[in-house]
C-alpha positions in Angstrom: -132.2 -150.5 215.8 -129.5 -148.7 214.1 -130.0 -145.2 212.8 -128.3 -144.3 210.0 -127.0 -140.6 210.0 -125.7 -139.2 206.4 -124.7 -135.6 208.6 -124.7 -134.8 212.9 -128.0 -133.2 211.4 -129.6 -135.5 209.0 -130.8 -139.2 209.6 -131.5 -140.7 206.5 -133.8 -143.8 208.3 -133.1 -147.1 210.7 -132.9 -150.7 210.4 -134.5 -153.0 212.3 -131.5 -155.6 213.6 -131.4 -158.4 216.0 -130.6 -157.0 219.5 -126.9 -159.1 219.1 -126.2 -156.7 215.8 -124.2 -153.3 216.1 -123.2 -151.4 213.6 -119.4 -152.9 213.7 -120.5 -156.8 214.0 -122.5 -158.3 211.2 -123.1 -159.2 207.9 -126.8 -159.6 206.4 -127.9 -161.9 203.2 -129.7 -164.4 202.3 -127.5 -168.0 203.0 -129.5 -170.9 203.1 -131.9 -170.1 200.3 -134.7 -169.7 201.8 -136.1 -166.1 200.6 -134.8 -164.5 204.5 -132.1 -162.7 205.4 -129.7 -164.3 207.6 -127.3 -162.1 209.8 -123.8 -163.8 210.4 -122.7 -162.0 213.8 -119.7 -161.6 215.9 -119.3 -161.1 219.3 -116.8 -159.2 221.7 -115.7 -162.9 222.3 -114.5 -163.4 218.0 -117.7 -166.1 218.4 -119.5 -165.9 214.9 -123.1 -166.8 215.3 -126.1 -167.3 212.4 -129.1 -165.9 213.5 -132.5 -166.3 211.6 -134.6 -162.9 210.3 -136.4 -162.7 213.8 -133.0 -162.9 215.9 -133.1 -167.3 216.5 -129.4 -168.7 216.5 -129.1 -171.6 213.7 -125.7 -171.8 213.9 -122.6 -171.1 216.6 -118.7 -171.5 215.5 -116.4 -173.1 218.3 -113.5 -171.2 216.7 -112.9 -167.6 216.7 -112.7 -164.6 213.7 -112.8 -161.1 212.7 -110.7 -161.5 215.7 -108.8 -157.3 215.5 -106.1 -155.5 217.9 -107.8 -152.4 216.8 -110.6 -150.7 219.5 -110.5 -148.3 222.0 -111.2 -147.8 225.6 -114.6 -146.9 227.1 -115.7 -146.7 230.7 -113.1 -145.9 233.7 -113.9 -147.3 236.6 -111.1 -146.1 238.6 -109.5 -143.1 238.6 -105.8 -145.4 238.2 -107.2 -146.8 235.0 -107.2 -150.6 236.9 -111.0 -151.5 235.6 -110.9 -150.2 231.6 -113.7 -151.5 229.8 -112.5 -151.9 225.9 -113.7 -152.2 223.2 -112.5 -154.3 220.1 -113.7 -153.6 216.9 -113.9 -156.7 214.3 -113.0 -157.3 211.0 -115.3 -156.8 208.2 -117.2 -160.3 207.7 -117.9 -160.2 203.3 -120.8 -161.4 201.9 -120.5 -162.5 198.2 -120.9 -164.9 195.8 -117.4 -165.5 194.7 -117.7 -168.6 192.1 -121.2 -167.2 190.4 -123.3 -170.2 191.6 -125.5 -168.2 193.2 -124.6 -169.3 196.5 -123.8 -166.3 198.4 -120.5 -167.3 200.6 -119.2 -165.5 203.7 -115.3 -164.5 204.2 -113.9 -163.4 207.3 -110.8 -163.6 209.2 -109.8 -166.4 211.8 -107.4 -166.3 214.0 -105.9 -167.6 217.0 -106.1 -165.8 220.4 -104.0 -165.9 222.9 -105.0 -163.5 225.3 -106.5 -165.5 227.9 -104.2 -164.7 230.6 -103.3 -161.2 229.7 -104.1 -158.2 231.4 -107.7 -157.0 230.2 -107.3 -154.8 226.8 -104.4 -156.6 225.2 -104.6 -159.3 222.5 -102.0 -161.3 221.1 -102.4 -162.6 217.8 -99.6 -165.2 216.2 -101.5 -165.7 212.9 -104.3 -165.4 210.5 -105.9 -167.0 208.0 -108.8 -165.5 205.7 -111.8 -168.2 205.2 -114.7 -168.8 203.5 -117.9 -170.4 204.6 -121.5 -171.3 202.8 -124.1 -172.7 204.1 -124.8 -176.7 203.8 -128.3 -177.2 205.4 -126.9 -178.2 208.8 -124.7 -174.7 209.2 -122.0 -173.5 207.3 -119.2 -175.3 205.9 -115.8 -174.4 205.0 -115.1 -173.7 201.4 -111.3 -172.9 201.5 -108.9 -170.8 203.5 -105.8 -168.9 202.7 -102.4 -170.6 203.9 -101.7 -169.1 207.5 -100.3 -165.8 207.4 -97.9 -164.2 210.2 -99.8 -161.8 212.6 -102.7 -160.8 212.3 -105.3 -160.6 209.6 -107.2 -157.4 210.6 -108.9 -156.3 207.2 -110.5 -157.7 203.8 -111.6 -156.5 200.9 -113.1 -157.9 197.7 -111.9 -156.4 194.1 -111.0 -157.4 190.3 -107.4 -156.1 190.7 -106.8 -157.7 187.5 -109.6 -156.4 185.3 
């Protein structure tokens, strides 16, 4: 359950979400046209999932998505800072209808991760790309992607820049 606050004093409502969701890592939409919302979720390992309205997994990626080097350190286990828990904030997951066909598309960044052998808290991304997905009754299928971009793509926004 996530509680939404306008300020430190006022709670404006709550949202019943699957346990895998937190305020940073999900988008909600009816992506498979079944008249029920699904949740597109990215976990701490940057694996993307699609969950149904009950929180059951209906799709899982084999690649990493919404990766970011934006984050903060959490619990420190020892005074020498050898054991620090890190939490990385995933990049936004956008749900939009880019081609006006009334079928929602998922737009997210994809970045290969080269941090398996780096010390805890360090991540390295050599390149990234922006990818669009749609549901095809069996899972997510890639509609298009940008060319590979040097460095990491940390944020995506939608807008009509030319009117």
